[in-house]
MARBA-3410 file (N, C-alpha, C, O; in Angstrom, 1 decimal):
242
-53.2,-28.2,-42.4,-52.1,-28.3,-41.8,-50.4,-28.5,-42.1,-49.4,-28.1,-41.6 ~ -50.9,-29.5,-43.1,-50.0,-30.0,-43.3,-49.2,-29.3,-44.5,-48.2,-29.8,-45.1 ~ -49.7,-27.8,-45.0,-49.6,-26.4,-45.8,-48.6,-25.8,-44.9,-47.4,-25.6,-45.0 ~ -49.8,-25.6,-43.4,-49.0,-24.4,-42.4,-47.6,-25.0,-42.0,-46.8,-24.2,-41.6 ~ -47.3,-26.1,-41.9,-46.1,-27.3,-41.4,-45.3,-27.1,-42.8,-44.1,-27.1,-42.4
-45.3,-27.0,-44.1,-44.1,-26.8,-45.6,-44.0,-25.5,-45.2,-42.9,-25.2,-45.4 ~ -44.8,-24.4,-44.7,-44.2,-22.6,-44.6,-43.2,-22.6,-44.0,-42.0,-22.3,-44.4 ~ -43.7,-23.2,-42.5,-42.8,-23.1,-41.3,-41.4,-23.7,-41.3,-40.4,-23.5,-40.7 ~ -41.8,-24.3,-42.1,-40.5,-25.1,-42.5,-39.6,-24.2,-43.6,-38.4,-24.1,-43.7 ~ -40.2,-23.9,-44.1,-39.4,-22.9,-45.5,-38.5,-22.0,-44.7,-37.3,-22.2,-44.6
-39.4,-21.1,-44.2,-39.0,-20.1,-43.0,-37.9,-20.2,-42.3,-36.8,-19.5,-42.5 ~ -38.2,-21.3,-41.3,-37.0,-21.6,-40.5,-35.7,-22.0,-41.5,-34.6,-21.9,-41.0 ~ -35.7,-22.4,-42.5,-35.1,-23.1,-43.2,-33.9,-21.7,-43.8,-32.7,-21.7,-43.9 ~ -34.9,-20.2,-44.4,-34.6,-19.5,-45.3,-34.0,-18.4,-43.4,-33.0,-17.7,-43.2 ~ -34.6,-18.7,-42.9,-33.7,-17.7,-41.6,-32.4,-18.1,-41.1,-31.6,-17.4,-40.5
-32.1,-19.9,-41.7,-30.9,-20.4,-40.9,-29.4,-20.1,-41.9,-28.2,-20.0,-41.7 ~ -30.4,-20.0,-43.1,-29.0,-19.9,-44.4,-28.8,-18.8,-44.1,-27.6,-18.5,-44.1 ~ -29.7,-17.7,-43.6,-29.4,-16.2,-43.4,-28.1,-15.7,-42.4,-27.1,-15.0,-42.6 ~ -28.6,-16.6,-41.1,-27.5,-16.6,-39.8,-26.3,-17.6,-40.9,-25.3,-16.8,-41.0 ~ -26.2,-18.5,-41.4,-25.0,-18.9,-41.8,-24.2,-17.8,-43.1,-23.0,-17.6,-43.2
-25.2,-17.2,-43.8,-24.5,-16.3,-44.6,-23.1,-15.3,-44.1,-22.0,-15.0,-44.4 ~ -24.6,-14.9,-42.6,-23.6,-13.6,-41.9,-22.7,-14.0,-41.7,-21.7,-13.5,-42.0 ~ -22.4,-15.6,-40.7,-21.4,-15.7,-40.3,-20.1,-15.9,-41.2,-19.0,-15.8,-40.8 ~ -20.5,-16.3,-42.3,-19.6,-16.9,-43.5,-18.5,-16.0,-44.1,-17.3,-16.1,-44.6 ~ -19.6,-14.7,-43.8,-19.4,-12.9,-44.7,-19.0,-12.0,-43.2,-18.7,-10.8,-43.5
-18.8,-12.4,-41.9,-18.1,-11.8,-41.3,-18.8,-10.4,-41.2,-18.2,-9.3,-41.2 ~ -20.7,-10.7,-41.0,-21.6,-10.1,-41.0,-22.6,-9.3,-40.0,-23.8,-9.4,-40.2 ~ -22.0,-8.5,-38.9,-22.0,-8.1,-37.8,-22.9,-6.6,-37.8,-23.2,-6.0,-38.8 ~ -23.3,-6.2,-36.4,-24.1,-4.9,-35.9,-23.0,-4.5,-36.0,-22.0,-5.2,-35.9 ~ -23.1,-3.1,-36.3,-22.0,-1.9,-35.8,-21.5,-2.1,-34.7,-20.3,-2.2,-34.8
-21.9,-2.3,-33.9,-21.6,-2.6,-32.6,-20.8,-4.1,-32.4,-20.0,-4.5,-31.4 ~ -21.1,-4.6,-33.3,-19.8,-5.7,-33.0,-18.8,-5.1,-33.4,-18.0,-5.1,-32.4 ~ -18.1,-4.5,-34.5,-16.6,-4.7,-34.8,-17.0,-4.1,-36.2,-18.1,-3.8,-36.5 ~ -16.1,-3.9,-37.0,-16.0,-3.6,-38.6,-17.5,-4.3,-39.5,-18.3,-5.2,-39.1 ~ -17.6,-3.8,-40.4,-18.8,-4.2,-41.2,-17.6,-4.2,-42.3,-16.5,-3.5,-42.2
-18.0,-5.2,-43.4,-17.6,-4.7,-44.7,-15.5,-5.3,-44.7,-14.7,-5.1,-45.6 ~ -15.2,-5.7,-43.6,-13.7,-6.2,-44.0,-14.1,-7.7,-43.2,-14.7,-8.0,-42.1 ~ -13.6,-8.4,-43.9,-13.6,-9.9,-44.2,-12.6,-10.0,-42.9,-11.5,-9.4,-42.8 ~ -13.3,-11.2,-41.6,-12.4,-11.9,-40.5,-11.1,-12.2,-40.9,-10.1,-11.8,-40.3 ~ -11.1,-12.9,-42.0,-9.4,-13.5,-42.3,-9.1,-12.2,-43.1,-8.2,-12.5,-43.9
-9.3,-11.1,-43.2,-8.3,-10.2,-43.9,-7.2,-10.1,-43.2,-7.2,-10.8,-42.2 ~ -5.9,-9.1,-43.3,-4.6,-9.5,-42.7,-4.2,-7.3,-42.5,-4.7,-6.6,-43.4 ~ -3.8,-6.9,-41.7,-3.9,-5.3,-42.3,-2.9,-5.4,-41.4,-2.9,-6.2,-40.4 ~ -1.7,-4.4,-41.9,-0.6,-4.1,-41.8,-0.4,-2.8,-41.6,-0.2,-2.2,-42.7 ~ -0.5,-2.1,-40.7,-0.5,-0.9,-40.6,1.4,-0.4,-40.7,2.3,-0.8,-39.9
1.5,0.6,-41.8,2.9,1.3,-41.8,2.5,2.8,-41.3,1.6,3.4,-41.8 ~ 3.5,3.4,-40.0,3.2,4.8,-39.1,4.6,5.5,-39.7,5.6,4.8,-39.9 ~ 4.6,6.4,-40.0,5.3,7.6,-40.5,6.3,8.1,-38.9,6.1,9.3,-38.6 ~ 6.7,7.7,-38.4,7.7,8.2,-37.3,9.0,9.3,-37.8,10.0,9.3,-37.1 ~ 9.0,9.8,-38.7,10.0,10.5,-39.0,9.9,12.4,-38.3,9.0,13.0,-37.8
11.0,12.8,-38.5,11.0,13.7,-37.5,9.8,15.0,-37.7,9.5,15.7,-36.7 ~ 9.3,15.0,-38.9,7.9,16.2,-39.5,7.0,15.8,-38.7,6.1,16.6,-38.5 ~ 7.0,14.6,-38.2,5.7,14.4,-37.6,5.4,15.0,-35.8,4.3,14.9,-35.2 ~ 6.7,15.7,-35.3,7.1,16.9,-34.3,6.1,17.9,-34.7,6.0,18.5,-33.7 ~ 5.4,18.4,-35.5,5.4,19.6,-36.1,3.9,19.7,-35.7,3.1,18.8,-35.8
3.6,21.0,-35.1,2.6,20.9,-34.6,1.4,21.5,-35.5,1.7,22.5,-36.2 ~ 0.4,21.1,-35.5,-1.3,21.6,-35.6,-2.1,22.0,-35.3,-3.2,21.4,-35.6 ~ -2.1,23.3,-34.4,-2.8,23.6,-33.7,-2.2,23.9,-31.7,-1.6,24.9,-31.4 ~ -2.4,22.7,-30.7,-1.8,22.8,-29.6,-1.3,21.4,-29.3,-1.1,20.9,-28.2 ~ -1.2,20.6,-31.2,-1.1,18.9,-30.7,-0.2,18.4,-31.7,-0.8,18.4,-32.8
1.3,17.7,-31.9,1.9,17.1,-32.6,1.1,16.4,-33.2,0.1,15.9,-32.8 ~ 1.7,16.4,-34.9,1.3,15.4,-35.4,0.8,14.0,-35.6,-0.1,13.5,-36.2 ~ 2.2,13.4,-34.6,2.5,12.6,-34.0,1.1,12.4,-33.1,0.4,11.4,-33.4 ~ 0.7,13.0,-32.1,0.1,13.1,-31.0,-1.7,12.5,-31.8,-2.5,11.6,-31.7 ~ -1.5,13.7,-32.7,-3.3,13.5,-33.5,-3.3,11.7,-33.9,-4.0,10.7,-33.9
-1.9,12.1,-34.4,-2.3,10.5,-35.4,-2.4,9.3,-34.2,-3.6,8.9,-34.1 ~ -1.7,8.9,-33.5,-1.6,7.7,-31.9,-3.0,8.1,-31.6,-3.8,7.3,-32.0 ~ -3.5,9.3,-31.0,-4.8,9.1,-30.8,-6.2,8.9,-31.4,-7.2,8.8,-30.7 ~ -6.1,9.0,-33.1,-7.0,8.8,-33.6,-6.8,7.1,-34.0,-7.8,6.4,-33.8 ~ -5.9,6.8,-34.4,-5.6,5.0,-34.5,-6.3,4.4,-33.1,-7.5,3.9,-33.1
-5.5,4.5,-32.0,-6.6,4.5,-30.8,-7.6,4.4,-31.0,-8.1,3.3,-30.9 ~ -8.8,5.7,-31.7,-10.3,5.5,-31.6,-10.3,4.5,-32.5,-10.6,3.5,-32.1 ~ -9.8,4.7,-33.9,-10.7,3.7,-34.4,-10.3,2.6,-34.2,-10.9,1.6,-33.9 ~ -9.1,2.7,-34.5,-8.7,0.5,-34.4,-9.5,-0.1,-32.9,-9.5,-1.3,-32.7 ~ -10.0,0.5,-32.3,-10.5,-0.2,-30.7,-12.2,-0.5,-31.5,-13.1,-1.0,-30.8
-12.4,-0.2,-32.9,-13.6,-1.0,-32.8,-13.4,-1.7,-34.4,-14.3,-1.6,-35.2 ~ -12.3,-2.4,-34.7,-11.9,-3.6,-35.2,-12.7,-5.1,-35.1,-13.1,-5.3,-33.9 ~ -12.8,-5.7,-35.5,-13.3,-7.0,-34.9,-11.8,-7.4,-34.8,-10.8,-7.2,-35.6 ~ -12.0,-7.9,-33.4,-10.8,-8.5,-32.7,-10.3,-9.9,-33.2,-9.3,-10.4,-32.5 ~ -11.0,-10.8,-34.6,-10.9,-11.4,-35.0,-9.6,-11.1,-36.2,-8.7,-11.9,-36.4
-9.8,-10.0,-36.7,-9.0,-9.6,-38.2,-7.4,-9.3,-37.5,-7.1,-8.7,-36.6 ~ -6.6,-10.1,-38.4,-5.0,-9.9,-38.0,-4.5,-8.2,-38.2,-4.9,-7.7,-39.2 ~ -4.0,-7.7,-37.5,-3.3,-6.4,-37.9,-2.0,-6.7,-37.1,-1.8,-7.1,-36.0 ~ -0.7,-6.2,-38.3,0.4,-5.4,-37.5,0.5,-4.4,-37.5,-0.3,-3.6,-37.9 ~ 1.8,-4.2,-36.9,2.6,-2.4,-37.0,3.9,-2.7,-37.2,4.7,-3.6,-36.8
4.0,-1.8,-37.9,5.9,-2.0,-39.0,6.0,0.0,-38.8,5.0,0.7,-39.1 ~ 7.1,0.5,-38.3,7.0,1.9,-38.0,8.4,2.6,-39.0,9.0,1.6,-39.5 ~ 8.6,3.2,-39.2,9.6,4.0,-40.1,10.0,5.1,-39.5,9.0,5.6,-38.9 ~ 10.9,5.7,-39.4,12.0,7.0,-39.2,11.9,7.2,-37.7,12.2,8.4,-37.3 ~ 11.5,6.2,-36.6,11.9,5.7,-35.1,13.6,6.1,-34.8,13.7,6.7,-33.8
14.4,6.0,-35.2,15.7,5.8,-35.0,16.2,7.1,-35.9,15.9,7.4,-37.1 ~ 17.2,7.7,-34.8,17.7,8.8,-35.2,19.0,8.9,-36.4,20.0,8.2,-36.0 ~ 19.2,9.5,-37.4,20.5,9.6,-37.7,21.0,10.5,-38.7,20.2,10.7,-39.6 ~ 22.5,11.2,-38.7,21.7,12.7,-39.6,22.8,11.8,-40.6,23.6,12.5,-41.3 ~ 22.7,10.3,-40.6,23.9,10.5,-41.9,22.8,9.3,-42.6,22.5,8.4,-41.9
22.1,9.5,-44.1,21.4,9.0,-45.1,21.4,7.2,-44.8,20.5,6.3,-45.0 ~ 22.4,7.2,-44.5,22.6,5.6,-44.7,22.3,5.0,-43.4,22.6,3.8,-43.3 ~ 21.7,5.4,-42.4,21.8,4.6,-41.1,20.0,5.1,-41.3,19.1,4.4,-41.2 ~ 19.9,6.4,-41.6,18.2,7.0,-41.6,17.2,6.3,-42.3,16.1,6.1,-41.9 ~ 17.9,5.8,-43.8,16.9,5.7,-44.6,17.2,3.7,-44.3,16.7,2.9,-45.2
17.7,3.2,-43.4,17.0,1.7,-43.3,16.5,1.9,-41.7,16.8,1.0,-40.9 ~ 16.3,2.5,-41.6,14.8,2.6,-40.1,13.8,2.4,-40.4,12.9,3.3,-40.5 ~ 13.4,1.2,-40.6,12.0,0.2,-40.6,12.3,-0.8,-39.6,13.3,-1.5,-39.3 ~ 10.8,-0.9,-39.1,10.7,-2.2,-38.3,9.5,-2.2,-38.1,8.7,-1.3,-38.1 ~ 9.3,-3.5,-38.0,8.4,-4.5,-37.9,8.3,-4.7,-36.3,8.9,-5.7,-35.9
7.5,-3.7,-35.3,6.9,-4.1,-34.0,6.0,-4.9,-33.7,6.2,-5.3,-32.5 ~ 5.2,-5.3,-34.2,4.3,-6.1,-34.0,3.7,-6.9,-35.0,3.0,-6.6,-36.0 ~ 4.2,-8.1,-34.7,3.9,-9.2,-36.6,2.6,-9.1,-36.0,2.2,-8.8,-34.9 ~ 1.4,-9.7,-37.6,0.4,-9.9,-37.6,0.2,-10.8,-36.6,1.1,-11.5,-36.2 ~ -1.3,-11.0,-36.0,-2.0,-11.5,-35.2,-3.2,-11.0,-34.9,-3.3,-9.8,-35.2
-4.3,-11.7,-34.4,-5.5,-11.4,-33.6,-5.7,-10.7,-32.5,-5.0,-10.9,-31.6 ~ -6.6,-10.1,-32.4,-6.5,-9.3,-31.5,-5.4,-8.2,-30.8,-5.2,-7.8,-29.6 ~ -4.6,-7.9,-32.0,-3.7,-7.0,-31.8,-4.1,-5.9,-31.6,-4.0,-6.0,-30.3 ~ -4.6,-4.5,-31.8,-4.7,-3.6,-31.7,-4.6,-2.6,-30.9,-4.4,-1.5,-31.2 ~ -4.8,-3.2,-29.7,-4.1,-2.8,-28.4,-2.9,-2.4,-27.9,-2.6,-1.5,-27.1
-2.3,-3.7,-28.6,-0.7,-3.3,-28.6,-0.5,-2.4,-29.1,0.2,-1.6,-28.4 ~ -0.9,-2.0,-30.2,-0.3,-1.6,-31.9,-0.5,-0.2,-31.2,0.4,0.5,-31.3 ~ -1.9,0.3,-30.1,-2.0,1.9,-29.6,-0.5,1.7,-28.8,0.7,1.9,-29.2 ~ -1.0,1.2,-27.5,0.1,1.4,-26.2,1.9,1.1,-27.0,2.8,1.0,-26.1 ~ 2.4,0.9,-28.3,3.6,0.2,-28.5,3.9,2.1,-28.9,4.9,2.8,-28.6
2.6,2.6,-29.8,3.0,3.7,-30.7,3.5,4.8,-29.6,4.5,5.5,-29.6 ~ 2.3,4.8,-28.4,2.1,5.7,-27.5,3.5,6.1,-26.9,3.8,7.2,-26.3 ~ 4.3,5.1,-27.0,5.4,4.7,-26.4,6.9,5.1,-26.9,7.9,5.2,-26.2 ~ 6.8,5.2,-29.0,7.9,6.0,-29.2,7.8,7.1,-29.6,6.8,7.7,-29.3 ~ 9.1,7.8,-30.6,9.4,9.0,-30.8,9.7,8.5,-31.9,10.3,7.5,-32.2
8.9,9.8,-32.9,9.4,10.6,-34.2,10.5,11.2,-34.3,10.5,12.3,-33.9 ~ 11.6,10.7,-34.9,13.0,11.6,-34.7,13.8,11.1,-36.3,14.9,11.6,-36.7 ~ 13.2,10.3,-36.9,14.3,9.9,-38.5,13.7,10.5,-39.8,13.0,11.5,-39.9 ~ 14.4,9.8,-40.8,14.0,10.2,-42.0,12.4,9.3,-42.2,11.5,8.8,-41.4 ~ 12.7,9.3,-44.0,10.8,8.7,-44.3,11.5,7.6,-45.2,11.0,7.5,-46.3
12.3,6.9,-45.1,12.3,5.7,-46.2,10.9,4.4,-46.2,10.9,3.3,-45.7 ~ 10.2,4.8,-46.7,8.6,4.3,-47.4,9.0,3.2,-48.3,8.3,2.2,-48.3 ~ 10.2,3.2,-49.2,10.0,2.4,-50.4,10.5,0.8,-49.3,10.0,-0.3,-49.2 ~ 11.3,1.3,-49.0,12.2,0.3,-48.1,11.1,-0.5,-47.2,11.3,-1.7,-47.1 ~ 9.9,0.2,-46.3,9.1,-0.3,-45.6,8.8,-1.1,-46.2,9.0,-2.3,-45.7
8.1,-0.9,-47.5,6.7,-1.5,-48.3,7.8,-2.7,-49.0,7.0,-3.5,-49.6 ~ 8.9,-3.1,-49.2,9.4,-3.9,-49.5,9.0,-4.8,-48.5,8.2,-5.7,-48.6 ~ 9.9,-4.3,-47.3,10.2,-5.5,-46.2,8.7,-6.1,-45.6,8.7,-7.2,-45.1 ~ 7.4,-5.1,-45.8,6.5,-5.2,-45.4,6.4,-6.9,-46.8,6.6,-8.1,-46.4 ~ 6.3,-6.6,-47.9,5.8,-7.8,-48.9,6.9,-8.9,-48.5,6.5,-10.1,-48.3
8.0,-8.7,-48.5,8.6,-10.0,-48.9,9.1,-10.8,-47.0,9.4,-11.9,-46.6 ~ 9.1,-9.5,-46.2,9.1,-10.5,-44.7,8.6,-10.7,-44.1,8.6,-11.8,-43.6 ~ 7.2,-9.1,-43.6,5.8,-9.5,-42.8,5.2,-10.0,-43.5,4.7,-10.7,-42.6 ~ 4.7,-10.2,-44.2,3.9,-11.1,-45.4,4.2,-12.4,-45.7,3.4,-13.2,-46.1 ~ 5.7,-12.3,-45.6,6.4,-13.9,-45.9,5.7,-15.1,-45.2,5.8,-15.2,-44.0
4.9,-16.1,-46.0,4.3,-17.1,-45.8,2.7,-17.2,-45.4,2.1,-18.1,-45.0 ~ 2.0,-15.5,-45.8,0.7,-15.5,-45.3,0.0,-15.4,-46.4,0.4,-14.7,-47.4 ~ -1.2,-16.2,-46.5,-2.2,-16.7,-47.2,-2.8,-15.4,-47.1,-2.7,-14.3,-46.5 ~ -3.6,-16.1,-48.3,-5.2,-14.7,-48.9,-4.5,-13.4,-48.8,-3.3,-13.1,-48.6 ~ -5.6,-12.5,-49.2,-5.7,-11.2,-49.5,-4.6,-10.2,-48.2,-5.0,-10.4,-47.0
-3.9,-9.7,-48.3,-3.5,-8.7,-47.4,-3.3,-7.0,-47.9,-2.9,-6.7,-49.0 ~ -3.5,-6.2,-46.9,-3.7,-5.0,-47.1,-2.9,-4.1,-46.3,-2.8,-4.2,-45.1 ~ -2.4,-3.2,-46.9,-1.2,-2.3,-46.3,-1.6,-0.9,-46.3,-1.8,-0.2,-47.4 ~ -1.9,-0.4,-44.8,-2.9,1.0,-44.9,-1.5,1.8,-44.3,-1.2,1.8,-43.1 ~ -0.7,2.7,-45.4,0.2,3.1,-44.7,-0.2,4.9,-44.5,-0.7,5.7,-45.3
0.3,4.9,-43.0,-0.3,6.6,-42.5,1.2,8.0,-42.8,1.8,8.4,-41.9 ~ 1.3,8.4,-43.6,2.6,9.3,-43.8,2.4,10.6,-43.9,1.4,11.0,-44.4 ~ 3.7,11.7,-43.1,3.0,13.4,-43.5,4.0,13.8,-44.5,4.3,15.0,-44.6 ~ 4.5,13.0,-45.3,5.6,13.4,-46.7,5.9,11.8,-47.2,5.8,10.5,-47.0 ~ 6.5,13.0,-47.9,7.0,11.5,-49.9,8.4,11.0,-49.3,9.1,11.6,-48.3
8.8,9.9,-50.0,10.3,9.2,-49.5,11.3,10.0,-49.6,11.5,10.6,-50.7 ~ 12.0,10.0,-48.8,13.3,11.1,-48.4,14.7,10.8,-48.5,15.7,11.4,-48.3 ~ 14.3,8.9,-49.1,15.8,8.0,-49.5,15.9,8.3,-50.9,15.3,9.3,-51.5 ~ 16.8,7.3,-51.4,16.8,7.1,-53.1,15.9,6.3,-54.0,16.1,5.9,-55.1 ~ 14.8,6.1,-53.1,14.0,5.1,-53.9,12.7,5.9,-54.5,12.6,7.1,-54.6
11.6,4.9,-54.9,10.7,5.7,-54.6,9.4,4.4,-55.1,9.3,3.7,-56.0 ~ 8.6,4.6,-54.0,7.4,4.3,-53.6,6.4,4.0,-54.9,6.1,2.9,-55.1 ~ 6.1,4.7,-55.6,5.5,4.4,-56.7,5.9,3.3,-57.8,5.2,2.5,-58.5 ~ 7.3,3.4,-57.8,8.0,2.3,-58.9,7.7,1.1,-58.3,7.2,0.1,-58.7 ~ 8.3,1.4,-56.8,7.7,-0.3,-56.4,6.6,-0.5,-56.7,6.5,-1.1,-57.8
5.5,-0.2,-56.2,4.3,-0.7,-56.2,4.1,-1.0,-57.8,3.7,-2.2,-58.1 ~ 4.4,0.1,-58.9,3.7,-0.7,-60.5,4.9,-2.2,-60.5,4.3,-3.2,-60.9 ~ 6.2,-2.5,-60.1,6.9,-3.6,-60.4,6.1,-4.8,-59.5,5.8,-5.9,-59.9 ~ 5.7,-4.3,-58.2,5.2,-4.9,-57.6,3.8,-6.2,-58.1,3.8,-7.4,-58.1 ~ 2.4,-5.0,-58.6,1.6,-5.6,-59.0,2.1,-6.1,-60.6,1.2,-6.1,-61.5
2.8,-6.2,-60.8,3.5,-7.2,-62.6,3.7,-8.8,-61.4,3.9,-9.8,-62.2 ~ 3.8,-9.1,-60.7,3.6,-9.9,-60.1,3.4,-11.2,-59.0,3.8,-12.3,-58.9 ~ 2.1,-10.0,-58.2,1.1,-10.1,-57.2,-0.3,-9.4,-57.0,-0.3,-8.3,-56.4 ~ -1.3,-9.8,-57.3,-2.1,-9.2,-56.7,-3.2,-9.4,-55.3,-4.4,-9.3,-55.2 ~ -2.3,-9.7,-54.4,-2.7,-10.2,-53.4,-2.7,-9.2,-52.5,-3.4,-9.6,-51.5
-2.3,-8.1,-52.3,-1.9,-7.0,-51.8,-2.2,-5.7,-52.1,-1.8,-5.5,-53.2 ~ -2.7,-4.9,-51.5,-3.0,-3.3,-52.0,-2.5,-3.0,-50.7,-2.4,-3.7,-49.8 ~ -2.3,-1.3,-51.0,-1.8,-0.4,-50.3,-2.8,1.1,-50.7,-2.9,1.8,-51.7 ~ -3.5,1.0,-48.9,-3.8,2.7,-48.9,-2.9,3.4,-47.7,-2.2,3.2,-46.7 ~ -3.4,4.4,-49.0,-2.3,5.8,-48.3,-3.4,6.8,-47.6,-4.3,7.4,-48.1
-2.8,6.7,-46.1,-3.5,8.4,-45.5,-2.5,9.0,-45.2,-1.6,8.8,-44.3 ~ -2.6,10.3,-46.7,-1.8,11.2,-46.7,-2.0,12.7,-45.6,-3.0,13.5,-45.7 ~ -1.2,12.7,-44.7,-1.5,13.2,-43.6,-0.7,14.9,-43.5,0.4,15.0,-43.2 ~ -1.6,16.1,-43.9,-1.2,17.4,-43.8,0.0,17.4,-45.2,1.1,17.9,-44.8 ~ 0.1,17.1,-46.2,0.7,16.9,-47.0,0.7,18.1,-47.8,-0.4,18.6,-47.6
1.3,18.9,-48.5,1.4,20.3,-49.4,2.5,20.1,-50.5,2.6,21.0,-51.3 ~ 3.3,19.0,-50.6,4.1,18.9,-51.9,3.4,18.4,-52.8,3.4,17.2,-52.6 ~ 3.0,18.7,-53.6,2.6,18.2,-54.5,3.5,16.8,-55.6,3.0,16.1,-56.4 ~ 4.3,17.0,-55.3,5.9,15.9,-55.8,5.2,14.4,-54.9,4.7,13.5,-55.5 ~ 5.2,14.6,-53.5,5.0,14.1,-52.8,3.6,13.5,-52.4,3.3,12.4,-51.8
2.7,14.4,-53.0,1.3,13.8,-53.2,1.0,13.0,-54.2,0.0,12.3,-54.2 ~ 1.9,13.2,-55.5,1.5,12.4,-56.4,2.5,11.1,-56.4,2.0,10.1,-56.9 ~ 3.7,11.1,-56.1,4.3,10.0,-55.6,3.0,9.1,-54.6,2.7,8.2,-55.2 ~ 2.5,9.2,-53.4,2.0,8.5,-52.7,0.6,8.1,-53.6,0.1,6.9,-53.5 ~ 0.0,9.1,-54.6,-1.2,9.0,-55.1,-1.1,7.0,-56.3,-1.9,6.1,-56.7
0.2,7.5,-56.3,0.7,6.9,-57.7,0.8,5.2,-56.7,0.2,4.2,-57.1 ~ 1.6,5.3,-55.7,1.5,4.2,-55.3,0.2,3.5,-54.7,0.1,2.2,-54.7 ~ -0.7,4.3,-54.2,-2.0,3.6,-54.1,-2.6,3.1,-55.3,-2.7,1.9,-55.5 ~ -3.0,4.0,-56.1,-3.9,3.5,-57.1,-3.2,2.1,-58.0,-3.8,1.2,-58.6 ~ -1.8,2.2,-57.7,-1.1,1.0,-59.1,-1.6,-0.2,-58.0,-1.7,-1.3,-58.5
-1.9,0.0,-56.8,-2.0,-1.9,-56.2,-3.9,-1.6,-55.9,-4.6,-2.1,-55.0 ~ -4.2,-1.0,-56.8,-5.7,-0.8,-56.5,-6.2,-0.2,-54.9,-7.3,0.1,-54.3 ~ -5.4,-0.1,-54.8,-6.0,1.3,-53.5,-6.1,2.6,-53.2,-5.9,3.4,-54.2 ~ -6.5,3.1,-51.9,-7.0,4.4,-51.9,-6.4,5.6,-51.4,-6.1,5.6,-50.2 ~ -6.2,6.5,-51.9,-5.3,7.5,-51.1,-6.5,8.5,-50.9,-7.4,9.0,-51.6
-5.9,8.5,-49.2,-7.3,9.5,-48.2,-6.1,10.9,-47.9,-4.9,10.9,-47.5 ~ -6.8,12.1,-48.3,-6.0,12.9,-48.0,-6.8,13.5,-46.3,-7.9,13.3,-46.1 ~ -6.1,13.9,-45.7,-6.2,14.6,-44.4,-5.4,16.2,-43.3,-4.6,16.4,-42.4 ~ -6.4,16.9,-44.0,-5.6,17.9,-43.2,-5.8,18.4,-42.0,-5.1,19.4,-41.6 ~ -6.9,18.0,-41.3,-7.0,18.3,-39.9,-7.1,16.8,-38.5,-6.6,15.6,-38.8
-7.4,17.0,-37.9,-7.4,16.3,-36.6,-8.8,15.0,-37.2,-8.9,13.8,-37.0 ~ -9.5,16.1,-38.1,-10.9,14.8,-37.7,-10.7,14.4,-39.5,-11.0,13.3,-39.9 ~ -10.1,15.4,-40.4,-9.7,14.9,-41.5,-9.2,13.4,-41.3,-9.6,12.5,-42.2 ~ -8.5,13.1,-40.4,-7.8,12.0,-39.9,-8.5,10.7,-39.2,-8.2,9.5,-39.3 ~ -9.1,11.1,-38.7,-10.1,10.4,-37.7,-11.2,9.7,-39.1,-11.4,8.5,-39.2
-11.7,10.5,-39.7,-12.4,10.4,-41.2,-12.0,8.9,-42.0,-12.6,7.9,-42.2 ~ -10.2,10.0,-42.2,-10.0,9.0,-43.4,-9.6,7.5,-42.6,-9.7,6.6,-43.5 ~ -9.3,7.1,-41.6,-8.8,5.9,-40.8,-10.5,5.3,-41.3,-10.6,4.3,-42.0 ~ -11.7,6.0,-40.9,-12.7,5.2,-40.6,-12.8,4.6,-41.8,-13.0,3.4,-41.9 ~ -12.8,5.7,-43.1,-13.2,5.1,-44.7,-12.6,4.1,-44.6,-13.3,3.0,-44.6
-11.3,3.9,-44.6,-9.9,3.1,-45.1,-10.7,1.6,-43.9,-10.7,0.4,-44.3 ~ -11.2,2.0,-42.7,-11.3,0.6,-42.0,-12.7,0.4,-42.0,-13.2,-0.1,-41.1 ~ -13.3,0.9,-43.2,-14.7,0.7,-43.5,-15.8,0.7,-42.2,-16.9,0.1,-42.3 ~ -15.5,1.6,-40.9,-16.4,1.8,-40.1,-17.4,2.1,-39.8,-18.1,1.8,-38.8 ~ -17.5,3.1,-40.9,-18.6,4.4,-41.5,-18.7,4.1,-42.8,-18.0,3.6,-43.6
-20.4,5.0,-42.9,-20.3,4.9,-44.3,-20.4,6.6,-44.8,-20.9,7.0,-45.9 ~ -20.0,7.4,-43.9,-20.1,8.6,-43.8,-19.4,9.3,-44.9,-18.4,9.6,-44.2 ~ -19.0,9.7,-46.2,-17.2,9.9,-46.1,-17.4,11.7,-46.5,-18.2,12.4,-47.2 ~ -16.3,11.9,-45.7,-16.4,13.6,-45.4,-15.0,13.6,-46.1,-14.6,14.7,-46.2 ~ -14.0,12.8,-46.6,-12.8,13.7,-47.0,-12.9,13.1,-48.4,-14.0,12.6,-48.8
-11.5,13.1,-49.3,-11.2,13.2,-50.5,-10.8,11.5,-50.8,-10.1,10.9,-50.0 ~ -11.3,10.8,-51.9,-10.8,9.6,-51.8,-10.5,9.4,-53.3,-11.5,9.5,-54.1 ~ -9.5,9.3,-53.6,-8.9,8.8,-55.3,-9.4,7.6,-55.4,-9.5,6.9,-54.4 ~ -9.8,7.2,-56.6,-10.0,5.4,-56.9,-9.1,5.2,-58.0,-8.9,6.3,-58.6 ~ -8.5,4.1,-58.5,-8.3,3.9,-59.1,-9.6,3.5,-60.9,-10.6,2.8,-61.2
-8.7,4.7,-61.6,-9.5,4.9,-62.8,-9.7,3.6,-64.0,-8.7,3.2,-64.6 ~ -10.9,3.2,-64.2,-11.1,2.1,-65.4,-10.6,2.4,-66.7,-10.7,1.6,-67.6
END
């Protein structure tokens, strides 16, 4: 009888240990949210609202496809994950001096924020330029100011920088002084080799990934991969080579 009680005690202790481990590392069933992302991770979405996002893919615009894909995928995120939204290109300006300043944090990082992100994006228009580097700089220096721990930027864009800066150069300089920020890039329907190389460098320099999406389905799959909501890899993923 004593041996039985000892065995039972060991089993119960192991079971409780597994529960504690799962809670500590945010391990849940697929129906409870994202697996593989720590609940304390901070994710800032930077979304391209430049004029080219009004181009049609089939019978839908790229911005419509992007907004719908984001809404579908982010709704599955664990609400404890802090998310925020920065946009660029949402203000019109013929003059590049004004167009290249059009980057704005519209929703700061906080928990349970994805519904706000999706409803906000649905109300916005794509009209302007593509100041990617300014957006990354502002994200690092302003949006993440005072934010502790690991932080991630998910940049969704349909083109490269159109202002007089280089996101690649900035990313290389960034990692020389910081190792707490990773940039993942979702390159949506980009056919320009120079822009593609620029964005790949931006991601790889920070140990991030670049996802290439050429259709609505590709975009949804890329977002799923970036947010770890599935293990079904259907897109092209380039990771940093060691």
